[in-house]
N, C-alpha and C positions, 0 to 999 in steps of 0.2 A: 473123224471121230469127234464127238462132243463130250465135254465134261460139264455136268449140271450139278449145281449145289442147290439142295432143296432145304429151305428153312421156313420157319413159321412158328406161331404161338401154339399153345395147347389147343387140341381139338380143331385144327385148321385143315386137316386132310393130308398131312404128310405121309402117314402110313398107307393111306389109300393110293396116293400117287406113287409111292414106292412100290406097292404091290402091282400096280398097272405097269410100271417100268419093267419089273421082273417078268411079268407075263409077256411083255413085248420082247424079251430076250436081253434086256439091258443088265449090266452088272451094277448091283446096288451095294454100296458100303454104308452101313448104319453106324454113324459116328458114336451114337450113344452106346451101342453094343460093344464097339471097339474100346471105348473108354471104360466100360465095366470090366472087360477082359484084362486090360493092362494093369488094373489095380486089384486083381484077385490076390488073396492072401499069399504072401511070400514071393510074389513076382517082383522083379527089379523096381518097378514104379511104386508098388506097395511099400517096399523096404525104404525107398527114398522118402516117401511121405511120412512114414513112421519115424524115420531118423530126424526129419525136419520139424514135425509137429508133435511128436511124442505118441505114446500108446493110448493117450486119452481120446484119440480120434477113432479108436477101434470099437466096434460092437462086440458083444460077447462071443460071436462066432469068428472073430478076427477080420471081418470085412470092414472096409472103411465106412465110417458114419458120415455120409456125404453132407448131411445137414450141418453137422458140427464142423466139418472141414470147411464148408462154405462160409460159416460164420467166422472161423479163425482166419481164413484167407482175406476176409474183408477188414480184419483188424491188424493186418501186417504193416509193419514199418520197415524202412530200409535195414534196421538193425535186427529184425526178426519179429516174432509174435509178441503182441502187447501183453 
């Protein structure tokens, strides 16, 4: 058995290669999809993010504002958010 990690920039064919792997019978785990699922509103990871970064990271529908969270995470210090 092989475990293959497929990475690449935007529009480099990752989805096409993943589809081909699926057609060949391979199990494909889409890390982007998993990441979206674990931060759905009121899931444990969502709760932890809101607890640590505050409700300001939420969109009106209570989903995580990924762009805002990304900016905040780059501003982190050992003591917390700047």
